[in-house]
Legacy VTK file of the C-alpha trace (Angstrom):
# vtk DataFile Version 3.0
C-alpha trace
ASCII
DATASET POLYDATA
POINTS 391 float
-59.695 -47.663 -45.676
-62.981 -46.982 -43.894
-63.820 -43.275 -43.514
-66.590 -42.018 -41.213
-67.620 -38.361 -41.585
-69.413 -37.190 -38.433
-71.728 -34.181 -38.418
-74.986 -32.979 -36.908
-76.776 -29.902 -35.579
-74.655 -27.572 -33.466
-74.396 -28.609 -29.831
-75.560 -32.188 -30.442
-72.252 -33.708 -29.335
-70.796 -34.604 -32.732
-67.177 -34.161 -31.513
-67.873 -36.526 -28.609
-69.455 -39.103 -30.937
-66.532 -38.780 -33.359
-64.085 -39.396 -30.500
-66.107 -42.339 -29.177
-66.293 -43.818 -32.692
-62.524 -43.530 -33.120
-61.817 -44.971 -29.668
-64.184 -47.907 -30.235
-62.508 -48.616 -33.562
-59.026 -48.530 -32.015
-59.997 -50.779 -29.122
-61.494 -53.129 -31.683
-57.984 -53.665 -33.048
-57.970 -51.253 -36.011
-55.350 -48.562 -36.593
-57.486 -45.430 -36.353
-57.066 -41.706 -37.007
-59.328 -39.011 -35.571
-59.372 -35.646 -37.397
-60.970 -32.698 -35.607
-60.862 -28.909 -35.661
-61.969 -28.821 -32.019
-60.225 -29.994 -28.889
-61.337 -33.396 -27.603
-61.232 -33.141 -23.797
-61.400 -36.915 -23.285
-58.375 -37.600 -25.513
-54.809 -36.285 -25.427
-53.388 -34.445 -28.406
-51.539 -37.508 -29.701
-54.102 -40.111 -28.681
-51.403 -42.318 -27.177
-52.811 -42.493 -23.639
-56.252 -43.560 -24.871
-55.107 -46.470 -27.036
-51.892 -47.288 -28.861
-53.823 -47.740 -32.123
-55.449 -44.287 -31.998
-53.905 -41.079 -33.363
-55.438 -37.605 -33.230
-54.822 -34.781 -35.696
-55.954 -31.286 -34.726
-56.667 -28.998 -37.696
-55.023 -25.587 -37.217
-56.845 -23.321 -39.671
-54.928 -20.172 -38.667
-51.525 -21.765 -39.347
-52.752 -23.220 -42.643
-54.069 -19.818 -43.772
-50.734 -18.151 -43.039
-48.776 -20.830 -44.896
-51.016 -20.697 -47.968
-51.074 -16.913 -48.094
-47.306 -16.539 -47.749
-46.714 -19.186 -50.432
-49.089 -17.402 -52.823
-47.401 -14.088 -52.051
-44.004 -15.596 -52.874
-45.199 -17.120 -56.143
-46.792 -13.834 -57.217
-43.769 -11.784 -56.204
-43.094 -10.640 -59.772
-46.543 -9.154 -60.219
-46.549 -7.662 -56.715
-43.160 -6.005 -57.265
-44.385 -4.612 -60.581
-47.340 -3.052 -58.803
-45.195 -1.736 -55.970
-47.143 -3.727 -53.385
-45.959 -4.001 -49.798
-45.441 -7.575 -48.603
-47.319 -8.888 -45.580
-45.586 -10.757 -42.755
-47.013 -13.913 -41.250
-47.361 -12.250 -37.834
-49.822 -9.657 -39.159
-52.087 -12.133 -40.960
-55.507 -12.939 -39.516
-57.410 -15.816 -41.084
-60.410 -14.938 -43.228
-63.879 -16.546 -43.285
-63.724 -19.853 -45.108
-60.160 -20.644 -44.052
-61.354 -23.351 -41.639
-63.049 -25.257 -44.474
-59.953 -25.020 -46.661
-57.724 -26.195 -43.813
-59.924 -29.231 -43.186
-59.964 -29.967 -46.926
-56.156 -29.823 -46.895
-56.050 -32.310 -44.009
-58.384 -34.658 -45.888
-55.996 -34.459 -48.824
-53.173 -35.555 -46.498
-55.367 -38.461 -45.393
-56.249 -39.434 -48.966
-52.856 -39.308 -50.587
-50.340 -37.401 -48.517
-48.145 -37.993 -45.514
-50.952 -39.226 -43.241
-51.855 -42.087 -45.598
-48.393 -43.591 -45.087
-49.278 -44.657 -41.527
-51.597 -47.380 -42.821
-54.764 -46.299 -41.035
-57.644 -48.738 -41.385
-60.299 -46.331 -40.109
-60.390 -42.527 -40.330
-63.003 -40.604 -38.337
-63.498 -36.959 -39.306
-65.249 -34.503 -36.982
-66.992 -32.186 -39.461
-68.627 -28.776 -38.829
-72.402 -28.542 -38.193
-74.795 -29.933 -40.810
-75.162 -27.120 -43.352
-71.481 -26.178 -43.224
-70.473 -29.835 -43.460
-72.537 -30.387 -46.599
-71.021 -27.288 -48.209
-67.541 -28.530 -47.262
-68.106 -31.995 -48.747
-69.348 -30.450 -52.000
-66.421 -28.005 -52.139
-63.786 -30.160 -53.924
-66.026 -30.920 -56.916
-67.163 -27.294 -57.139
-63.637 -25.865 -56.991
-62.422 -28.325 -59.627
-65.245 -27.208 -61.919
-64.284 -23.554 -61.422
-60.635 -24.328 -62.190
-61.573 -26.143 -65.393
-63.715 -23.219 -66.534
-61.232 -20.472 -65.633
-58.064 -22.270 -66.736
-59.032 -24.919 -69.321
-56.379 -27.583 -69.802
-56.577 -27.332 -73.586
-55.409 -23.717 -73.391
-52.263 -24.746 -71.573
-50.998 -26.189 -74.869
-50.391 -22.609 -76.031
-47.887 -21.829 -73.267
-44.993 -21.591 -75.745
-46.931 -18.999 -77.732
-47.850 -16.933 -74.688
-45.344 -14.084 -75.337
-46.537 -13.766 -78.938
-50.204 -13.902 -77.907
-49.562 -11.255 -75.273
-48.166 -8.883 -77.918
-51.049 -9.568 -80.303
-53.729 -9.209 -77.652
-52.104 -6.251 -75.954
-52.696 -7.761 -72.508
-50.451 -9.924 -70.312
-51.115 -13.667 -70.476
-51.306 -15.858 -67.343
-47.901 -16.784 -65.980
-46.584 -20.336 -65.988
-46.820 -20.579 -62.202
-50.573 -19.953 -62.380
-51.157 -23.015 -64.555
-48.808 -25.097 -62.427
-50.593 -23.989 -59.251
-53.982 -24.786 -60.824
-52.805 -28.258 -61.866
-51.399 -28.936 -58.410
-54.560 -27.740 -56.686
-56.750 -29.784 -59.038
-54.761 -32.920 -58.171
-55.180 -32.228 -54.442
-58.916 -31.600 -54.802
-59.298 -34.739 -56.924
-57.786 -36.809 -54.095
-60.223 -35.329 -51.566
-63.169 -35.811 -53.934
-62.169 -39.454 -54.449
-62.038 -39.959 -50.673
-65.509 -38.453 -50.192
-67.025 -40.464 -53.057
-65.327 -43.740 -52.115
-67.607 -46.701 -51.370
-65.992 -47.063 -47.933
-66.856 -43.473 -46.929
-70.077 -42.736 -45.080
-71.689 -39.882 -43.165
-72.756 -40.368 -39.544
-75.470 -37.958 -38.365
-75.488 -36.964 -34.693
-78.505 -35.311 -33.062
-80.166 -35.003 -29.676
-83.783 -36.239 -29.935
-86.138 -33.283 -30.218
-88.244 -31.279 -32.622
-85.520 -28.888 -33.775
-83.047 -31.703 -34.435
-85.671 -33.659 -36.351
-86.330 -30.708 -38.635
-82.599 -30.222 -39.206
-82.109 -33.870 -40.162
-85.103 -33.829 -42.499
-83.970 -30.647 -44.230
-80.437 -31.910 -44.905
-81.470 -35.402 -46.015
-82.245 -34.240 -49.536
-78.927 -32.407 -49.803
-76.979 -35.487 -48.730
-78.707 -37.589 -51.384
-78.247 -34.900 -54.031
-74.473 -35.038 -53.563
-74.365 -38.828 -53.405
-73.354 -38.973 -49.734
-74.237 -42.219 -47.931
-75.497 -42.116 -44.313
-74.493 -45.177 -42.283
-76.479 -44.304 -39.148
-78.247 -41.642 -37.141
-76.795 -41.456 -33.616
-79.177 -40.092 -30.980
-77.219 -38.487 -28.150
-78.019 -37.837 -24.485
-80.899 -40.325 -24.428
-82.534 -40.359 -20.997
-83.365 -43.573 -19.101
-86.847 -44.948 -19.726
-89.391 -45.576 -16.983
-88.119 -42.966 -14.544
-90.070 -42.594 -11.297
-89.708 -38.824 -11.542
-92.654 -37.424 -13.600
-90.515 -34.584 -15.003
-87.822 -36.952 -16.296
-90.487 -39.389 -17.464
-92.085 -36.695 -19.632
-88.731 -35.765 -21.170
-87.920 -39.414 -21.841
-91.342 -39.933 -23.438
-90.804 -36.944 -25.723
-87.409 -38.352 -26.750
-88.923 -41.780 -27.402
-91.596 -40.242 -29.618
-88.925 -38.448 -31.605
-86.850 -41.619 -31.919
-89.873 -43.533 -33.221
-90.355 -40.869 -35.880
-86.678 -41.053 -36.866
-86.893 -44.839 -37.191
-89.896 -44.485 -39.482
-88.136 -41.870 -41.626
-84.663 -43.462 -41.847
-85.026 -47.201 -41.206
-84.475 -49.851 -42.414
-81.742 -48.552 -44.744
-80.260 -46.295 -42.062
-80.288 -47.543 -38.454
-81.011 -45.183 -35.584
-78.589 -45.810 -32.710
-78.619 -44.414 -29.177
-76.014 -43.139 -26.714
-76.978 -42.742 -23.076
-77.018 -39.464 -21.174
-74.115 -39.646 -18.711
-75.379 -36.815 -16.530
-72.129 -34.959 -17.274
-69.890 -34.037 -20.173
-67.454 -36.832 -21.154
-63.998 -35.980 -19.821
-62.051 -39.257 -19.896
-61.596 -42.220 -22.248
-63.698 -44.266 -19.830
-66.555 -41.793 -20.344
-66.214 -42.242 -24.103
-66.252 -46.009 -23.641
-69.659 -45.721 -21.941
-71.231 -44.219 -25.065
-69.100 -46.184 -27.569
-71.640 -49.023 -28.072
-73.831 -46.591 -30.010
-70.918 -45.327 -32.097
-68.906 -48.361 -33.184
-68.231 -48.594 -36.929
-70.335 -51.536 -38.087
-69.243 -54.275 -40.427
-71.918 -53.614 -43.047
-70.983 -52.633 -46.560
-71.138 -48.814 -46.565
-72.975 -48.676 -49.880
-72.417 -48.155 -53.566
-69.478 -46.234 -54.970
-69.632 -43.192 -57.187
-72.696 -41.286 -58.210
-76.187 -42.402 -57.097
-77.624 -41.742 -60.572
-78.794 -44.613 -62.724
-80.501 -44.814 -66.119
-83.679 -46.533 -67.252
-84.707 -47.261 -70.840
-88.440 -46.780 -71.351
-88.376 -48.746 -74.611
-89.558 -45.895 -76.853
-86.123 -44.350 -77.248
-86.493 -42.151 -74.157
-83.806 -42.493 -71.473
-84.654 -41.653 -67.858
-81.836 -40.492 -65.616
-82.837 -41.289 -62.024
-81.691 -39.761 -58.750
-83.111 -40.649 -55.313
-84.046 -37.464 -53.439
-85.751 -38.519 -50.176
-87.657 -35.687 -48.566
-87.648 -33.494 -51.678
-90.774 -31.501 -52.595
-91.782 -31.000 -56.220
-92.215 -27.257 -55.788
-88.641 -26.916 -54.497
-87.012 -28.590 -57.514
-85.499 -26.656 -60.415
-83.741 -28.191 -63.395
-81.690 -26.381 -66.044
-79.723 -27.879 -68.942
-76.648 -25.833 -69.837
-74.428 -27.341 -72.505
-73.023 -30.634 -71.245
-74.125 -29.984 -67.657
-77.321 -30.332 -65.667
-77.959 -27.713 -62.967
-80.178 -29.210 -60.288
-81.584 -27.262 -57.335
-83.485 -28.924 -54.483
-84.565 -26.305 -51.958
-81.401 -24.670 -50.568
-79.138 -27.300 -52.142
-77.589 -27.059 -55.586
-75.420 -29.335 -57.668
-73.994 -29.186 -61.185
-73.707 -32.608 -62.822
-71.774 -33.321 -65.999
-73.850 -35.423 -68.398
-72.691 -38.780 -69.657
-71.593 -38.894 -73.288
-74.792 -40.538 -74.549
-77.030 -38.019 -72.788
-75.120 -35.077 -74.239
-76.627 -36.018 -77.579
-80.142 -35.832 -76.167
-82.576 -33.095 -75.253
-84.340 -32.893 -71.903
-87.981 -33.769 -72.582
-89.348 -33.675 -69.042
-88.870 -34.619 -65.399
-90.994 -36.105 -62.627
-90.585 -36.755 -58.895
-92.165 -40.064 -57.871
-91.738 -41.878 -54.549
-88.678 -39.816 -53.676
-86.914 -40.472 -56.991
-86.372 -37.738 -59.584
-86.516 -39.042 -63.153
-85.202 -36.745 -65.868
-86.273 -37.826 -69.365
-83.852 -37.482 -72.276
-84.907 -37.841 -75.908
-82.195 -38.543 -78.528
-81.524 -35.549 -80.786
-81.786 -36.759 -84.424
-79.193 -34.179 -85.491
-76.602 -35.664 -83.121
-77.367 -39.406 -83.140
-75.977 -41.429 -86.085
-78.626 -42.457 -88.568
-79.190 -46.098 -89.415
-79.613 -47.163 -93.016
LINES 1 392
391 0 1 2 3 4 5 6 7 8 9 10 11 12 13 14 15 16 17 18 19 20 21 22 23 24 25 26 27 28 29 30 31 32 33 34 35 36 37 38 39 40 41 42 43 44 45 46 47 48 49 50 51 52 53 54 55 56 57 58 59 60 61 62 63 64 65 66 67 68 69 70 71 72 73 74 75 76 77 78 79 80 81 82 83 84 85 86 87 88 89 90 91 92 93 94 95 96 97 98 99 100 101 102 103 104 105 106 107 108 109 110 111 112 113 114 115 116 117 118 119 120 121 122 123 124 125 126 127 128 129 130 131 132 133 134 135 136 137 138 139 140 141 142 143 144 145 146 147 148 149 150 151 152 153 154 155 156 157 158 159 160 161 162 163 164 165 166 167 168 169 170 171 172 173 174 175 176 177 178 179 180 181 182 183 184 185 186 187 188 189 190 191 192 193 194 195 196 197 198 199 200 201 202 203 204 205 206 207 208 209 210 211 212 213 214 215 216 217 218 219 220 221 222 223 224 225 226 227 228 229 230 231 232 233 234 235 236 237 238 239 240 241 242 243 244 245 246 247 248 249 250 251 252 253 254 255 256 257 258 259 260 261 262 263 264 265 266 267 268 269 270 271 272 273 274 275 276 277 278 279 280 281 282 283 284 285 286 287 288 289 290 291 292 293 294 295 296 297 298 299 300 301 302 303 304 305 306 307 308 309 310 311 312 313 314 315 316 317 318 319 320 321 322 323 324 325 326 327 328 329 330 331 332 333 334 335 336 337 338 339 340 341 342 343 344 345 346 347 348 349 350 351 352 353 354 355 356 357 358 359 360 361 362 363 364 365 366 367 368 369 370 371 372 373 374 375 376 377 378 379 380 381 382 383 384 385 386 387 388 389 390
């Protein structure tokens, strides 16, 4: 299954590009699903009138928040009754900040391994939030799974039969069975979403209107995308004006856009193509309008890229192992690296990621790091106390 994650600066037309991408895929003969938190004016709710191969799922974050909260309240009823808490009704619940991200994550789980996957979609197009929020959302499953493992380690679940005895000895109540079951269920759901995001057939499509502000936004997020191993299949420039206009005012605007596009091609090409969608002179309102900009949005037939993590190792020959990570656009002064147990905490400007070390590297010490030609190389030296000695 091919998955295209569409994001870009706010107001750049990412929802329109996501819809045009999905419509182009469906009209190309592929069973396609479009996932969006926003209404798509050019498509009906079920997608049937646009093309028989296209389905649309609208993410309802408010309904998802109510369902999750009421389920948690039911599962924790014993503790709440003990505390004398008053139950909340669904009608009085108002969604909290962050609920939209969790609702979209839940929908991605349905795409990856739930009821939506049963429809046999060949292409899934996801309309993500704006750039910074989208990157945080895509990193969320791995981060939440790490928190769950730290707060409720699986090895401690083996002591569930001894929990009443341990509670008496410790003098404090032990976590209830439902808490571990809920954690295991949530970890499985997050693992499915993480697998979808990290799949070789999943790519990010960046949408931006040519201009200085958009260029800065794309440059700033490029490092974060690479840090999290997210592959960009293309940069889609929206609302591109016609060249060679007789009107001097339009000609100046078109020239400024062309200059920006040239800069994007230098920064992103040849690995990432820069594609264009024409300015229609109006907001797209019909499937025919989407079809006019679809040529710049069609999912291509290229291999999306490598699967899994972008890290690779190099052996320098003197026993030192270099762990390499491409970080295009990163500045040396913005990088921070901390080794903590079996994990590596890496910060690149505003972006942060915690990476679990491979088994061989856990027996090494970090002996240095260098950023060269956009690639960070972290040097590991084997620890004599941990590596087996040869006779």
